[in-house]
C-alpha positions in Angstrom: 179.5 25.0 -238.5 176.1 26.5 -239.6 175.3 30.2 -238.9 171.7 30.9 -239.8 172.0 34.7 -239.9 172.5 37.3 -242.7 173.0 40.3 -240.3 173.7 41.1 -236.7 171.4 44.0 -235.7 170.5 43.2 -232.1 171.2 40.5 -229.5 167.6 39.5 -229.9 168.6 38.1 -233.3 170.7 35.4 -231.5 169.9 32.3 -229.5 171.8 31.3 -226.4 173.4 28.6 -228.6 174.5 31.2 -231.1 176.1 33.2 -228.4 178.0 30.2 -227.2 179.1 29.5 -230.8 180.6 33.0 -230.9 182.4 32.4 -227.6 183.8 29.1 -228.7 185.2 30.6 -231.8 186.5 33.6 -230.0 188.4 31.3 -227.6 190.3 29.9 -230.6 191.0 33.3 -232.1 192.1 34.8 -228.8 195.0 32.4 -228.9 196.4 34.1 -232.0 197.3 37.1 -229.9 200.2 35.1 -228.4 201.6 33.9 -231.7 204.6 35.6 -233.3 202.6 36.0 -236.5 199.1 37.2 -235.7 197.5 36.4 -239.0 195.6 33.7 -240.9 194.6 33.5 -244.5 191.0 32.6 -243.6 189.2 35.6 -245.2 191.7 36.5 -247.9 189.9 38.2 -250.8 187.0 39.3 -248.6 186.3 43.0 -248.0 185.0 44.7 -244.8 183.7 48.2 -245.0 183.8 50.2 -241.8 181.1 52.9 -242.0 181.4 55.0 -238.8 179.2 58.1 -238.7 179.9 58.5 -235.0 183.3 58.7 -233.2 184.8 55.4 -232.1 188.2 54.2 -231.0 187.8 50.7 -229.6 185.1 49.4 -231.8 186.4 50.7 -235.1 190.0 49.7 -234.4 189.1 46.2 -233.1 187.0 45.5 -236.2 189.8 46.7 -238.4 192.3 44.6 -236.6 190.0 41.6 -236.5 189.5 41.7 -240.3 193.2 42.1 -241.0 194.2 39.3 -238.7 192.0 37.1 -240.9 193.5 38.6 -244.0 190.4 40.5 -245.2 190.7 43.9 -246.8 189.3 46.8 -244.8 188.1 50.2 -246.0 186.9 53.0 -243.7 184.4 55.8 -244.0 183.7 58.4 -241.4 181.0 61.1 -241.5 183.7 63.9 -241.5 185.1 64.2 -244.9 182.3 62.1 -246.6 179.3 63.1 -248.6 177.2 62.8 -245.5 178.8 66.0 -244.4 177.6 67.6 -247.6 174.0 66.7 -247.0 173.8 63.3 -248.8 171.2 61.0 -247.1 172.0 57.7 -245.5 170.3 55.7 -248.3 172.3 57.3 -251.1 175.6 57.0 -249.2 174.9 53.3 -248.5 173.9 52.5 -252.1 177.1 54.2 -253.2 179.1 52.0 -250.9 177.3 48.9 -252.0 178.3 49.6 -255.6 181.9 49.0 -254.4 180.8 45.4 -253.5 181.8 45.0 -249.9 181.1 41.6 -248.3 180.3 43.1 -244.9 179.3 46.6 -243.9 180.0 47.4 -240.3 178.0 50.5 -239.3 177.9 52.9 -236.4 175.3 55.7 -236.6 173.6 58.1 -234.3 170.1 57.1 -235.5 168.4 54.2 -233.8 167.4 51.7 -236.4 170.1 52.7 -239.0 171.6 49.2 -239.2 168.1 47.6 -239.6 167.3 50.2 -242.4 170.4 49.3 -244.3 169.7 45.6 -244.0 166.5 46.2 -245.8 168.0 48.0 -248.8 171.5 46.5 -249.2 172.6 43.0 -250.4 175.8 42.8 -248.3 175.9 41.6 -244.7 175.3 44.2 -242.0 176.9 44.2 -238.5 175.6 46.9 -236.1 178.4 48.6 -234.3 176.0 50.8 -232.4 172.9 52.7 -233.4 171.7 55.6 -231.3 170.4 54.5 -227.9 169.1 51.3 -229.4 171.7 48.5 -229.6 175.4 47.6 -229.5 175.4 43.8 -230.0 179.1 43.3 -230.5 179.9 45.1 -227.3 177.5 42.9 -225.4 179.1 39.8 -227.0 182.6 40.9 -225.9 181.3 41.7 -222.4 179.9 38.2 -222.2 183.0 36.7 -223.6 185.2 38.6 -221.1 183.3 37.0 -218.3 183.2 33.6 -220.1 187.0 33.6 -219.9 186.8 34.1 -216.1 183.7 32.2 -215.0 183.1 28.4 -215.4 179.4 29.2 -216.2 176.8 32.0 -216.1 174.0 30.3 -214.1 173.6 31.8 -210.7 175.7 34.8 -211.3 174.6 38.4 -210.7 175.6 41.3 -212.8 175.0 45.0 -212.0 174.8 47.6 -214.7 175.7 50.9 -212.9 175.3 54.4 -214.4 173.4 56.0 -217.3 171.0 53.3 -218.2 168.5 55.5 -220.1 171.0 56.6 -222.8 173.0 53.5 -223.1 172.8 51.1 -226.1 175.3 48.9 -224.2 172.9 48.5 -221.3 170.1 47.4 -223.6 172.3 44.9 -225.4 173.9 43.6 -222.2 170.5 43.0 -220.6 169.4 41.0 -223.7 172.6 38.9 -223.8 173.0 38.1 -220.1 169.3 37.4 -219.7 169.7 34.8 -222.4 172.6 33.3 -220.6 170.7 32.9 -217.3 172.4 35.7 -215.4 170.4 37.7 -212.8 170.7 41.3 -213.8 170.5 44.5 -211.7 170.5 48.0 -212.9 171.2 51.1 -210.8 170.9 54.8 -211.8 169.3 58.0 -210.6 165.6 58.0 -211.5 166.2 60.6 -214.2 168.7 58.2 -215.9 166.3 55.2 -215.9 164.5 54.6 -219.2 160.8 54.5 -219.7 159.5 51.0 -219.6 162.3 49.8 -217.3 159.7 47.8 -215.3 159.2 45.6 -218.3 162.9 44.7 -218.5 164.1 41.4 -217.0 166.1 43.3 -214.3 165.9 44.3 -210.7 166.0 48.1 -210.5 167.9 50.1 -207.8 168.4 53.8 -207.3 170.9 53.4 -204.5 174.3 51.8 -205.3 174.8 50.4 -201.8 172.1 47.7 -201.9 172.6 47.3 -205.6 176.2 46.2 -205.1 175.5 43.8 -202.3 176.5 40.3 -203.3 177.0 40.9 -207.0 179.6 38.9 -209.0 180.4 41.6 -211.6 179.7 45.3 -212.1 179.6 47.0 -215.5 180.0 50.7 -215.1 178.4 52.8 -217.9 179.7 56.0 -219.3 177.7 59.2 -218.4 176.5 60.2 -221.8 176.2 63.9 -221.5 176.0 64.4 -225.2 172.7 62.5 -225.4 171.1 63.9 -222.3 168.6 66.7 -222.0 169.4 69.6 -219.6 168.3 69.2 -216.0 168.6 65.4 -215.7 171.4 65.8 -213.1 172.2 68.5 -210.6 175.9 68.3 -211.5 178.5 65.8 -212.7 180.2 66.2 -209.4 177.2 65.2 -207.4 176.6 62.2 -209.8 180.2 61.1 -209.2 179.8 61.4 -205.5 176.7 59.1 -205.3 176.9 56.9 -208.4 180.7 56.6 -209.2 181.9 53.1 -208.3 184.2 53.2 -205.2 186.1 50.7 -203.1 183.4 50.8 -200.4 180.9 49.4 -203.0 183.2 46.5 -203.9 183.4 45.6 -200.2 179.7 44.8 -200.4 180.0 42.5 -203.4 181.1 38.9 -203.7 184.8 38.3 -203.0 186.7 38.6 -206.3 184.0 40.7 -207.9 184.9 41.7 -211.5 184.8 45.3 -212.7 184.0 46.2 -216.3 183.5 49.4 -218.4 182.8 49.5 -222.1 184.9 52.7 -222.4 185.8 55.4 -222.9 186.3 55.7 -219.1 185.7 59.0 -217.4 188.0 58.4 -214.3 186.7 59.9 -211.1 183.1 60.1 -212.5 181.8 56.6 -213.3 184.6 54.9 -211.5 187.3 55.6 -208.9 190.5 55.8 -210.9 192.3 53.2 -208.8 189.6 50.7 -209.4 190.0 51.0 -213.2 193.6 49.8 -212.8 193.0 47.2 -210.0 193.7 43.5 -210.3 190.0 42.6 -210.6 189.4 45.2 -213.3 188.6 43.6 -216.7 188.5 46.8 -218.7 191.6 46.0 -220.8 190.5 42.4 -221.1 187.3 43.7 -222.7 189.4 45.5 -225.3 191.3 42.3 -226.1 188.1 40.3 -226.1 186.7 42.8 -228.7 189.2 41.7 -231.3 188.6 38.0 -230.7 184.8 38.3 -230.7 184.8 40.4 -233.9 187.1 37.9 -235.6 184.6 35.2 -234.7 181.7 37.2 -236.1 183.5 38.1 -239.3 184.4 34.4 -239.8 180.8 33.3 -239.2 179.3 35.9 -241.5 181.8 35.4 -244.3 182.3 31.7 -244.3 179.2 30.1 -242.6 176.3 32.5 -243.1 173.4 31.6 -245.4 170.6 33.8 -246.6 167.6 33.6 -244.4 
């Protein structure tokens, strides 16, 4: 199996065939979750460095678990307690880490373009685990894989991204991925939470959730990212929840069996009615499980199949 990539920085790096390659491998690795011994020696002797300069639960833990299930060694660095907190710049920190000879560096950083920058100065492989508002390619891959496990195909399906589009790296990566797979994409948010240039995205734009939800096959709710917003974008969180929080009445307008997703962390009662997060058609926990399988597939590809471009 040939994997013609040295890094994963954005979904735009991948073709539709690449995406399906990840899904096919993830299908195999997902089966390991049901085994008594959830481990294979595939990446024994390889080292995976988790460099997370922003908080993370799901992404960091699933990368750690994915690497360990394939018998790789993992090492973690967070901004708190590191030299970054003492004023060291990103370049010097990264070069210090490279001197420890990791095979893969998985990075999350608040600066858009941080992963790309490191790919230019380091010799190890770089996987972007989220950079600023820019991209979160592994989240998009796991979102796609979650629906791949449910749907027989993507053609003719309609996906709605509902919530804070402007500040969401998940939204940007999901749009890239699902567009490559032939999905019709809708986005819905208050005008103040729609990004500049949205008219150039391959999406249908709504500001009212009622028509946005009509006839869709899946709805991805997005977290309200107050920490990235300027003051005055919303009258109040309560008003946002009242008009843009996903409710049962919205699902009544969608296709029968509509699937509900959320990349997490979930703010119950704000982005989504609490009962919907736990309903039978919710795939939120399936996304978490999918994250381990997809990241196993990526680590396998980059550490056994990848060649220098």
